[in-house]
N, C-alpha and C positions, 0 to 999 in steps of 0.2 A: 268256801265262801263265794267263789265265783268261778266261772269256766272261761277259757280263752276262746274268743270268737274265731272260727276257722277262717273267716275272711281276712283276719289280721296276720295269718301265718305267712303269706308271701312277703309282707313287709318285714316280718321277723327274719325271714331268710335273707331278704335284701340287706338288712342291717348286719346280719352275720357275715354275708359276703363282703360288705364294706369294711367290717372289722378285720377280716382276714386280709383284705387288700391293704389296709393300713399297716398291719403287722408285716406284710411282705415288703412294702415300701421301706419300712424302718429297717428290716433285715438287710435289704440290698444296700441301703445307705451305710449300715454298720460294716458291711463287707469291704467297702471301699475305704472308709476312714472311721475308726471307732473312737467317738468322743468319750470324755470322762463321764462316769455315771453321775446322775443327778438325783438326789434323794427325793426332792419334791416331784420330779417327773415320774420317778418309779412309783411313788405313792399314788399319783394321779392315774397312771396306767393300771395299777392294781385295782383301784376303786372302779375304774371304767370297766374292766373285765368282769368285776363282781356283779355290777348292775346289769350287764348284758345277759347274764344267765337268769335274771329274774323275770318271770312271765308278767308280773304286775307292771314292771317298767315298760316292757315291750308292748303291752296292751294299752296302758293308760297314759304313758308319757313318751311316745315315739319322737315327737318334735323336739322335746327337751333332750332326749338321748342323742338325737342327730346333732344338736348344737354342742353337746358335750364331746361327741366324737370329733367334730370339726375343731373345737378348742384344743383337744389333745393332739390332733394332727399338726396344728400350728406350733404347739410347744415342742413336739418332736422334731419338726422342721428346724426350729430355732436351735435345738440341741445339735442336730446334724450339721447345721451351718456354722457351728461353733460361735454362736452369739454369746454375749457376756452372761455369766452365771446368774446375775441379778435378773436379767431379762427372761432367761429360761425359768427361773423360780417364779417370776410374776405370771408368766403364761401357764406354767404348771398349776399354780394356785387357781387361776381362772378356770382351767379345765376341771379341777377338783370341785370348785363351786358349781360348775355346770352339772357335774355328776350328782352333787348333793341336791341341786334343784330338780333334776330328773327324778331322783329317789323320792324327794318330798312331794312332788307333784303326783307321782304314781300312788303314794300312800294316801294323799288327800282324795284323789279321784276314786281309789279303791274303797275308801271309807264312804264316799257318796254312793257308790254302787251298793255297798252293804245297807246304807240307809234306805235306798229304793227297794232293795230286796226285803228289808224288814217291814216296809210299808205294805208290800204285797202279802207277806206272811200275816200281818195284823188283820188285813181285810179277810184273808182266808179263815183266820180264827174267829173273826166276828160272824162270818157266815155259818161256821160250825156251831158257834154258840147259839145263834138264832134257831138253827135246826134242832139243837138239843132242847131249847126252850119250848119249841113247838111240840116235840115228842113228849116232853114232860107235861105239857098242858093236856095232851090226849090221855096220858096215863092217869092224870088226876081225876078224870071223869069216871074211871072204872076202878081205880086203885083204892086201897084202904088207907087209913091214917098212917100206917107204917110206911107205905109206899110214898106218901107225900113227904115224910121226913127224909127218906133216902133221896128223893128228888131235890129237896132243898140243899142237902149236902153236895150233891153233884153240881148244882148251880154255883155254890160257894167255891168249889174247887175250880170250876171253869172261870169264875171271876178272878181268882188268884192267878191262874195261868195267863189270863188276858192282861192283868196288871203287870206281871213279869215281862210279857212281850212289849207292853207300852214303855216300861222302864228301860228295856234293852234298846228300843228304838230311840228314846231320848238320849241315852248315853252315846249311841253311834252318831246322832246328829250333833251333839255337843263336841265330840271329837273332831268331826269334819269341819265344824265352824272354827274350832281352835287352830286346826291346821291351816285353814285359809287366812286367818288373822296373823298367824306366825309368818306365813309367806309374804303377806302384805307388809308387815313390819320390816322384814329383811330387805325387801325391795326399797322401802322408804329410807332405811338406814344407808343403803348403798348409794342411793341418789343424793342424800344429804351430804355424805362424806365427799362425794365427787364434786358437788357444788361448792362446798367450803374450800377445797383445794384449788378449784378453778378460779374462784374469786380472789385468791391470794397469788395467782400466777405461779403456782408451784410447778416444779418440773422434776422428773426422775433423773437420778444420776447413779453411778456405781456406789456412792456413799449413802444413798437413800433419797428421800424427798427433800428438795431444797427450795426454800422461800428466800428471795433476795430483797433486802431492804436497802434502797439506794441512799446516796448521801443527802438527798433532800430532807431527810429526817433530822439533820444536824446542820448548824452553821459551820462555816469554814474554820477548821482548826479547833472546833469545840466538840465536847462529848455530851452536852445536855440535849435531850430530845426536844424538838420544836413542838409547839402546841398542835401544829397540823398533823403530827404523827399519831394523835390519839386514836383516830379511826383504824389505822393499820394495826396498832398495838392491841386494840380491842378485839379485832377479828382474829389475830394470832392467838391471843389469850383464850378466847372462846373455843377455838379449835383444839388447843392443847388440853383444856379442862374437860372437853367432851371426849377426849381420847386418852384417858389416864394410863393406858398401857404403853404409851409412846414417850420416849425421852427425846429431848431437843438439845442440840449443841449450838450455842450462840457463838459465831466466829466473827471477829473484827478484822477488817482489811483496809489498807490505805493505798494511795498512789506513792510514787517515789519522790515527790517534792518534800524537801526537808531532810533531816538526818534520819538514819535508820532507827536510832534510839528513840527519837521523838515520835516517829511513825508507829513504832512498836507500842509505845505508851498510849498514844491516841487510840489505836485500834483496841487496846485492852479496855480503856475507859469507856469507849463506845459500846463494846460488848456488854460490859457491866451495867451500863445505863439501860440497855434493852432488857436485861434480866431483871433489874430492879422494877422496871415498869410493868413487866409481866407478873411479877410477884405481887405488886400492888393491886393487880386485877384478879388475884386469887389463885394464880398458878402455883402448885406445890413446888418448893425448892428442889425436891429430889427428882423432879422431871427435867431440871435445867442444869446445864454446865456451860462454861465459857472457855474460849480459846482465842488467842490473839496472834495474828501472823504479820502485822505491819504491812510492809511492801513486798513480802516474800512470795505471795501467790497472786500475781496480777492476772486478770482475765482479758485485759485490753492493753493497747500499746501506750506506755507512759510518755511516749514522744508526742502524742496528740492530746488535744483537749478532751475529745470524746472518750479516748482510751483511759485517760486519768480519771474521768468521771465514773466510768464503769468499775474502775479499781477501788474507788472509795465506796465501800459497802459494808453492810453487816449481813451475814448469811445465817439462816436458821435451818439446821440440818436435822431431820427426823430420822431416827434409826430405821433401817429398812424393815418393812413388815409386808405380810401378804396383801394388806390393803392398798399398797402402792400401785397395784395393777389397775386401780380404778382411775388413775390419772391419765388423761388422754393427751 
C-alpha cells in the first residue's frame, strides 16, 4: 500500500539507537538494585517494543513514538527509584496511552496516504478510459455493427471498473475521517475528565483519587447538609454519573472535641447525608459506600483551631484506575 521513504531511514535508526540506549539504562539500573516486577510497566514496555517494529509508525508517527518512548523512560525511572506502585502504574498507563496514540496516528495517516494514492489511481483510470473511448470512436468509423456492439461492452466494463475504484476511494476516505473523529473524541474526553477533577480539587493518594469536602458543608455538631453545599454536591454527582465504572467510598471524619462515641456517630451521619444527597442527584447506589472514622484519622493537629477544622471533613475516595494519571 505504501513504501517507506528512504529519507526517513536515519530517523528510524536514531529511534532504534534510542530504544537500545533506554534498554541499556534499564539493564544497568537492574544490576544495581532489582525492583519488583510491575505488570502495567511490563505491558507498556511490550507494547512499545511492538510498535517500534512497525514501519508505518516509524514513517507516519515519529513524534508520537518519541513521546511514548519518553513516557516509558519516566515510568521505568520511577520503578527503578522504587516509587509507590500506584505512581508507577499511573506512569505506565500514560506510556501505554502514548503508544496507542502513536499507533492510531500512524493508522490514520497511513489511511490518508492510501486515499491520496487512490486519487492518483482514479485519475490514471480516467485517462485510460478517455483513451479507450477515443480508440472506440475511431473503430466505429470503419467497423461493422458487430464491432460497435463489442465497443459498447468494453465501455460498460470500463465504467464498472471506474465505479469500483470510486467506491474504494470513498471507503478509504470514510475510514480516514472516522479515525480522525475518534482521535478527536479521545482527546476531548481526556481533557473533560481532567477539568472535572481539577475543578473539585481532587488529589492522588495511594488509596486512589480523593476529593475532600470540608466542614463548611455542615453546621457545628450537625449532619444536615447546608444549602450552600448544593453546587459541590452537583459537581460530585455529575462526575460520578459520567464515570459509571468508578466506585466512590464516602468517609466521615471529625476532630477530637467531644467523646469518641459521639464523634463516631457524627462522622457516620455526615457520610450518610452526602450519600443520600448524591443519590437524590441520580447516582446509582451500587457506586457508593460509606465508612466512618470519627476522630481516628486526623490530618491536622487537634490542639489548634486550624488543625481541628481540617480534621472535620468528609472525604470521597474513588477506586484507583488508569484515569487517575490525568490529575496533575
